[in-house]
N, CA, C and O atoms as CSV, one atom per row, in Angstrom:
chain,resi,resn,atom,element,x,y,z
A,1,MET,N,N,106.089,117.581,118.766
A,1,MET,CA,C,105.325,116.993,117.684
A,1,MET,C,C,104.130,116.246,118.273
A,1,MET,O,O,104.264,115.542,119.274
A,2,SER,N,N,102.980,116.397,117.658
A,2,SER,CA,C,101.772,115.715,118.109
A,2,SER,C,C,101.865,114.218,117.858
A,2,SER,O,O,102.527,113.763,116.924
A,3,ARG,N,N,101.201,113.483,118.697
A,3,ARG,CA,C,101.138,112.032,118.555
A,3,ARG,C,C,99.680,111.602,118.568
A,3,ARG,O,O,98.878,112.138,119.333
A,4,ILE,N,N,99.344,110.656,117.742
A,4,ILE,CA,C,97.999,110.116,117.692
A,4,ILE,C,C,97.995,108.808,118.462
A,4,ILE,O,O,98.805,107.919,118.201
A,5,ARG,N,N,97.078,108.698,119.410
A,5,ARG,CA,C,96.974,107.489,120.213
A,5,ARG,C,C,96.501,106.338,119.327
A,5,ARG,O,O,95.541,106.483,118.571
A,6,LEU,N,N,97.175,105.203,119.424
A,6,LEU,CA,C,96.796,104.024,118.657
A,6,LEU,C,C,95.670,103.306,119.392
A,6,LEU,O,O,95.764,103.052,120.593
A,7,LEU,N,N,94.612,102.983,118.668
A,7,LEU,CA,C,93.449,102.353,119.277
A,7,LEU,C,C,93.711,100.888,119.601
A,7,LEU,O,O,94.400,100.183,118.864
A,8,ALA,N,N,93.143,100.447,120.723
A,8,ALA,CA,C,93.180,99.038,121.103
A,8,ALA,C,C,92.150,98.275,120.267
A,8,ALA,O,O,91.266,98.878,119.658
A,9,ASP,N,N,92.268,96.967,120.243
A,9,ASP,CA,C,91.358,96.134,119.447
A,9,ASP,C,C,89.890,96.462,119.720
A,9,ASP,O,O,89.098,96.599,118.787
A,10,GLU,N,N,89.530,96.586,120.993
A,10,GLU,CA,C,88.121,96.803,121.340
A,10,GLU,C,C,87.595,98.178,120.921
A,10,GLU,O,O,86.385,98.402,120.932
A,11,GLU,N,N,88.472,99.085,120.558
A,11,GLU,CA,C,88.061,100.415,120.102
A,11,GLU,C,C,87.880,100.492,118.581
A,11,GLU,O,O,87.328,101.468,118.073
A,12,LEU,N,N,88.335,99.487,117.865
A,12,LEU,CA,C,88.236,99.459,116.410
A,12,LEU,C,C,86.875,98.936,115.967
A,12,LEU,O,O,86.208,98.212,116.705
A,13,THR,N,N,86.472,99.309,114.757
A,13,THR,CA,C,85.264,98.719,114.196
A,13,THR,C,C,85.546,97.234,113.959
A,13,THR,O,O,86.706,96.841,113.832
A,14,PRO,N,N,84.507,96.413,113.899
A,14,PRO,CA,C,84.748,94.975,113.674
A,14,PRO,C,C,85.573,94.691,112.412
A,14,PRO,O,O,86.456,93.834,112.430
A,15,GLU,N,N,85.288,95.407,111.320
A,15,GLU,CA,C,86.045,95.186,110.079
A,15,GLU,C,C,87.498,95.631,110.237
A,15,GLU,O,O,88.412,94.932,109.799
A,16,ALA,N,N,87.715,96.791,110.859
A,16,ALA,CA,C,89.079,97.280,111.077
A,16,ALA,C,C,89.845,96.331,111.995
A,16,ALA,O,O,91.022,96.056,111.764
A,17,ARG,N,N,89.185,95.834,113.026
A,17,ARG,CA,C,89.823,94.889,113.953
A,17,ARG,C,C,90.280,93.642,113.199
A,17,ARG,O,O,91.392,93.158,113.406
A,18,LYS,N,N,89.430,93.130,112.335
A,18,LYS,CA,C,89.761,91.942,111.541
A,18,LYS,C,C,90.993,92.204,110.667
A,18,LYS,O,O,91.892,91.367,110.584
A,19,GLN,N,N,91.022,93.368,110.021
A,19,GLN,CA,C,92.157,93.716,109.155
A,19,GLN,C,C,93.439,93.895,109.962
A,19,GLN,O,O,94.499,93.412,109.565
A,20,VAL,N,N,93.340,94.592,111.101
A,20,VAL,CA,C,94.515,94.819,111.952
A,20,VAL,C,C,95.077,93.486,112.448
A,20,VAL,O,O,96.287,93.264,112.414
A,21,GLN,N,N,94.205,92.618,112.901
A,21,GLN,CA,C,94.666,91.328,113.411
A,21,GLN,C,C,95.319,90.496,112.315
A,21,GLN,O,O,96.290,89.785,112.578
A,22,ALA,N,N,94.805,90.572,111.098
A,22,ALA,CA,C,95.414,89.845,109.979
A,22,ALA,C,C,96.794,90.410,109.656
A,22,ALA,O,O,97.734,89.652,109.420
A,23,VAL,N,N,96.921,91.725,109.643
A,23,VAL,CA,C,98.210,92.368,109.364
A,23,VAL,C,C,99.227,91.983,110.433
A,23,VAL,O,O,100.354,91.602,110.118
A,24,GLU,N,N,98.822,92.083,111.699
A,24,GLU,CA,C,99.746,91.771,112.794
A,24,GLU,C,C,100.088,90.276,112.835
A,24,GLU,O,O,101.207,89.912,113.197
A,25,ALA,N,N,99.144,89.411,112.470
A,25,ALA,CA,C,99.419,87.973,112.436
A,25,ALA,C,C,100.468,87.634,111.380
A,25,ALA,O,O,101.194,86.648,111.510
A,26,SER,N,N,100.541,88.463,110.330
A,26,SER,CA,C,101.545,88.234,109.291
A,26,SER,C,C,102.916,88.776,109.692
A,26,SER,O,O,103.901,88.593,108.976
A,27,GLY,N,N,102.966,89.448,110.849
A,27,GLY,CA,C,104.230,89.996,111.330
A,27,GLY,C,C,104.464,91.439,110.939
A,27,GLY,O,O,105.512,92.004,111.252
A,28,ALA,N,N,103.497,92.048,110.255
A,28,ALA,CA,C,103.638,93.435,109.818
A,28,ALA,C,C,103.107,94.387,110.896
A,28,ALA,O,O,102.445,93.966,111.844
A,29,ASP,N,N,103.406,95.651,110.734
A,29,ASP,CA,C,103.004,96.688,111.671
A,29,ASP,C,C,101.672,97.298,111.240
A,29,ASP,O,O,101.531,97.736,110.098
A,30,ALA,N,N,100.708,97.328,112.134
A,30,ALA,CA,C,99.381,97.881,111.833
A,30,ALA,C,C,99.154,99.215,112.541
A,30,ALA,O,O,98.007,99.611,112.747
A,31,SER,N,N,100.216,99.909,112.912
A,31,SER,CA,C,100.076,101.169,113.646
A,31,SER,C,C,99.258,102.201,112.880
A,31,SER,O,O,98.419,102.885,113.465
A,32,VAL,N,N,99.495,102.318,111.589
A,32,VAL,CA,C,98.748,103.300,110.787
A,32,VAL,C,C,97.260,102.969,110.817
A,32,VAL,O,O,96.427,103.869,110.922
A,33,MET,N,N,96.929,101.713,110.727
A,33,MET,CA,C,95.522,101.307,110.753
A,33,MET,C,C,94.897,101.582,112.123
A,33,MET,O,O,93.732,101.970,112.211
A,34,ARG,N,N,95.670,101.380,113.183
A,34,ARG,CA,C,95.165,101.667,114.530
A,34,ARG,C,C,94.970,103.172,114.724
A,34,ARG,O,O,94.018,103.585,115.386
A,35,ALA,N,N,95.833,103.978,114.174
A,35,ALA,CA,C,95.680,105.434,114.267
A,35,ALA,C,C,94.510,105.911,113.413
A,35,ALA,O,O,93.768,106.806,113.818
A,36,ALA,N,N,94.346,105.327,112.253
A,36,ALA,CA,C,93.271,105.722,111.343
A,36,ALA,C,C,91.900,105.408,111.923
A,36,ALA,O,O,90.903,105.984,111.488
A,37,GLY,N,N,91.831,104.519,112.882
A,37,GLY,CA,C,90.567,104.134,113.487
A,37,GLY,C,C,89.815,105.278,114.139
A,37,GLY,O,O,88.609,105.180,114.365
A,38,HIS,N,N,90.517,106.368,114.444
A,38,HIS,CA,C,89.846,107.531,115.025
A,38,HIS,C,C,88.846,108.140,114.043
A,38,HIS,O,O,87.846,108.730,114.455
A,39,ARG,N,N,89.112,107.998,112.764
A,39,ARG,CA,C,88.222,108.496,111.698
A,39,ARG,C,C,88.081,107.409,110.643
A,39,ARG,O,O,88.412,107.625,109.478
A,40,GLN,N,N,87.600,106.267,111.040
A,40,GLN,CA,C,87.573,105.095,110.172
A,40,GLN,C,C,86.866,105.351,108.849
A,40,GLN,O,O,87.350,104.928,107.799
A,41,GLU,N,N,85.722,106.041,108.886
A,41,GLU,CA,C,84.963,106.264,107.650
A,41,GLU,C,C,85.765,107.088,106.644
A,41,GLU,O,O,85.687,106.843,105.440
A,42,MET,N,N,86.530,108.056,107.126
A,42,MET,CA,C,87.355,108.869,106.234
A,42,MET,C,C,88.484,108.021,105.635
A,42,MET,O,O,88.759,108.107,104.439
A,43,PHE,N,N,89.131,107.207,106.465
A,43,PHE,CA,C,90.252,106.425,105.981
A,43,PHE,C,C,89.824,105.254,105.109
A,43,PHE,O,O,90.608,104.780,104.287
A,44,ASP,N,N,88.590,104.780,105.274
A,44,ASP,CA,C,88.095,103.748,104.361
A,44,ASP,C,C,88.143,104.269,102.926
A,44,ASP,O,O,88.555,103.554,102.012
A,45,HIS,N,N,87.722,105.511,102.736
A,45,HIS,CA,C,87.759,106.125,101.405
A,45,HIS,C,C,89.208,106.363,100.958
A,45,HIS,O,O,89.548,106.138,99.796
A,46,TYR,N,N,90.050,106.814,101.879
A,46,TYR,CA,C,91.454,107.071,101.551
A,46,TYR,C,C,92.147,105.794,101.074
A,46,TYR,O,O,92.844,105.809,100.059
A,47,PHE,N,N,91.961,104.686,101.802
A,47,PHE,CA,C,92.657,103.446,101.455
A,47,PHE,C,C,92.175,102.870,100.129
A,47,PHE,O,O,92.926,102.153,99.468
A,48,LYS,N,N,90.952,103.163,99.728
A,48,LYS,CA,C,90.481,102.742,98.405
A,48,LYS,C,C,91.307,103.408,97.306
A,48,LYS,O,O,91.472,102.852,96.220
A,49,PHE,N,N,91.821,104.596,97.595
A,49,PHE,CA,C,92.714,105.295,96.663
A,49,PHE,C,C,94.159,104.824,96.851
A,49,PHE,O,O,94.855,104.536,95.877
A,50,TYR,N,N,94.601,104.747,98.101
A,50,TYR,CA,C,96.011,104.521,98.427
A,50,TYR,C,C,96.529,103.171,97.926
A,50,TYR,O,O,97.560,103.119,97.255
A,51,TYR,N,N,95.832,102.089,98.243
A,51,TYR,CA,C,96.365,100.771,97.898
A,51,TYR,C,C,96.556,100.576,96.393
A,51,TYR,O,O,97.612,100.090,95.988
A,52,PRO,N,N,95.585,100.933,95.546
A,52,PRO,CA,C,95.852,100.808,94.100
A,52,PRO,C,C,97.006,101.704,93.638
A,52,PRO,O,O,97.790,101.309,92.775
A,53,ALA,N,N,97.110,102.901,94.206
A,53,ALA,CA,C,98.204,103.801,93.828
A,53,ALA,C,C,99.549,103.242,94.290
A,53,ALA,O,O,100.552,103.365,93.587
A,54,HIS,N,N,99.565,102.640,95.450
A,54,HIS,CA,C,100.804,102.088,96.005
A,54,HIS,C,C,101.274,100.881,95.198
A,54,HIS,O,O,102.476,100.693,95.010
A,55,GLN,N,N,100.360,100.082,94.734
A,55,GLN,CA,C,100.721,98.869,94.009
A,55,GLN,C,C,100.952,99.104,92.512
A,55,GLN,O,O,101.678,98.343,91.874
A,56,GLY,N,N,100.346,100.142,91.955
A,56,GLY,CA,C,100.459,100.378,90.516
A,56,GLY,C,C,101.533,101.397,90.168
A,56,GLY,O,O,102.261,101.869,91.041
A,57,GLY,N,N,101.625,101.727,88.899
A,57,GLY,CA,C,102.546,102.760,88.444
A,57,GLY,C,C,103.886,102.214,87.991
A,57,GLY,O,O,104.085,101.002,87.911
A,58,GLN,N,N,104.810,103.133,87.695
A,58,GLN,CA,C,106.130,102.778,87.167
A,58,GLN,C,C,107.134,102.379,88.249
A,58,GLN,O,O,108.072,101.628,87.984
A,59,VAL,N,N,106.933,102.884,89.468
A,59,VAL,CA,C,107.867,102.604,90.563
A,59,VAL,C,C,107.355,101.411,91.354
A,59,VAL,O,O,106.175,101.350,91.698
A,60,GLU,N,N,108.237,100.466,91.642
A,60,GLU,CA,C,107.844,99.256,92.367
A,60,GLU,C,C,107.353,99.598,93.769
A,60,GLU,O,O,107.839,100.540,94.395
A,61,ALA,N,N,106.378,98.820,94.259
A,61,ALA,CA,C,105.785,99.051,95.573
A,61,ALA,C,C,106.837,98.999,96.685
A,61,ALA,O,O,106.755,99.768,97.643
A,62,ASP,N,N,107.817,98.110,96.572
A,62,ASP,CA,C,108.865,98.010,97.592
A,62,ASP,C,C,109.664,99.308,97.700
A,62,ASP,O,O,109.990,99.744,98.805
A,63,LEU,N,N,109.979,99.922,96.574
A,63,LEU,CA,C,110.722,101.176,96.591
A,63,LEU,C,C,109.851,102.301,97.160
A,63,LEU,O,O,110.336,103.135,97.925
A,64,LYS,N,N,108.587,102.325,96.794
A,64,LYS,CA,C,107.677,103.328,97.358
A,64,LYS,C,C,107.627,103.212,98.883
A,64,LYS,O,O,107.612,104.219,99.591
A,65,GLU,N,N,107.600,101.992,99.370
A,65,GLU,CA,C,107.545,101.781,100.822
A,65,GLU,C,C,108.830,102.243,101.492
A,65,GLU,O,O,108.777,102.831,102.571
A,66,LEU,N,N,109.975,101.993,100.884
A,66,LEU,CA,C,111.239,102.473,101.447
A,66,LEU,C,C,111.280,103.997,101.494
A,66,LEU,O,O,111.757,104.575,102.470
A,67,VAL,N,N,110.791,104.637,100.466
A,67,VAL,CA,C,110.735,106.100,100.434
A,67,VAL,C,C,109.796,106.606,101.520
A,67,VAL,O,O,110.116,107.563,102.226
A,68,ARG,N,N,108.630,105.961,101.656
A,68,ARG,CA,C,107.671,106.357,102.687
A,68,ARG,C,C,108.294,106.246,104.076
A,68,ARG,O,O,108.120,107.137,104.908
A,69,LEU,N,N,109.017,105.159,104.331
A,69,LEU,CA,C,109.654,104.966,105.630
A,69,LEU,C,C,110.752,106.000,105.878
A,69,LEU,O,O,110.892,106.494,106.996
A,70,LYS,N,N,111.519,106.327,104.862
A,70,LYS,CA,C,112.573,107.328,105.009
A,70,LYS,C,C,111.971,108.692,105.338
A,70,LYS,O,O,112.461,109.395,106.222
A,71,ILE,N,N,110.918,109.059,104.633
A,71,ILE,CA,C,110.248,110.335,104.904
A,71,ILE,C,C,109.703,110.350,106.328
A,71,ILE,O,O,109.816,111.356,107.029
A,72,ALA,N,N,109.113,109.236,106.755
A,72,ALA,CA,C,108.580,109.156,108.114
A,72,ALA,C,C,109.687,109.353,109.141
A,72,ALA,O,O,109.520,110.109,110.097
A,73,ARG,N,N,110.806,108.684,108.950
A,73,ARG,CA,C,111.928,108.817,109.907
A,73,ARG,C,C,112.477,110.245,109.926
A,73,ARG,O,O,112.807,110.773,110.989
A,74,LEU,N,N,112.574,110.863,108.758
A,74,LEU,CA,C,113.062,112.239,108.707
A,74,LEU,C,C,112.143,113.208,109.455
A,74,LEU,O,O,112.570,114.274,109.899
A,75,ASN,N,N,110.878,112.818,109.583
A,75,ASN,CA,C,109.898,113.633,110.299
A,75,ASN,C,C,109.624,113.107,111.711
A,75,ASN,O,O,108.640,113.485,112.346
A,76,ASP,N,N,110.506,112.231,112.187
A,76,ASP,CA,C,110.412,111.671,113.516
A,76,ASP,C,C,109.087,110.940,113.748
A,76,ASP,O,O,108.500,111.001,114.828
A,77,CYS,N,N,108.639,110.250,112.704
A,77,CYS,CA,C,107.405,109.467,112.746
A,77,CYS,C,C,107.780,108.006,112.656
A,77,CYS,O,O,108.620,107.634,111.836
A,78,PHE,N,N,107.180,107.173,113.478
A,78,PHE,CA,C,107.585,105.777,113.545
A,78,PHE,C,C,106.468,104.820,113.120
A,78,PHE,O,O,106.382,103.702,113.628
A,79,THR,N,N,105.605,105.262,112.182
A,79,THR,CA,C,104.545,104.380,111.711
A,79,THR,C,C,104.775,104.015,110.265
A,79,THR,O,O,103.984,103.274,109.681
């Protein structure tokens, strides 16, 4: 299975670095954001869609996150 190298702080755009550091300071995992840094402009547009979709709808965000994590583990993905 392919692996995407996670970018170090100095490889991220200033805005992405700020967001990653805030996420990690809260104790959360910013691996997806570090991987997305390879194509930051594309993922900026993606996250404008993703976050409202993740927070809205009939299914609670916590349950969506558990499902996302289960799918990731089933695919041997640890982000």
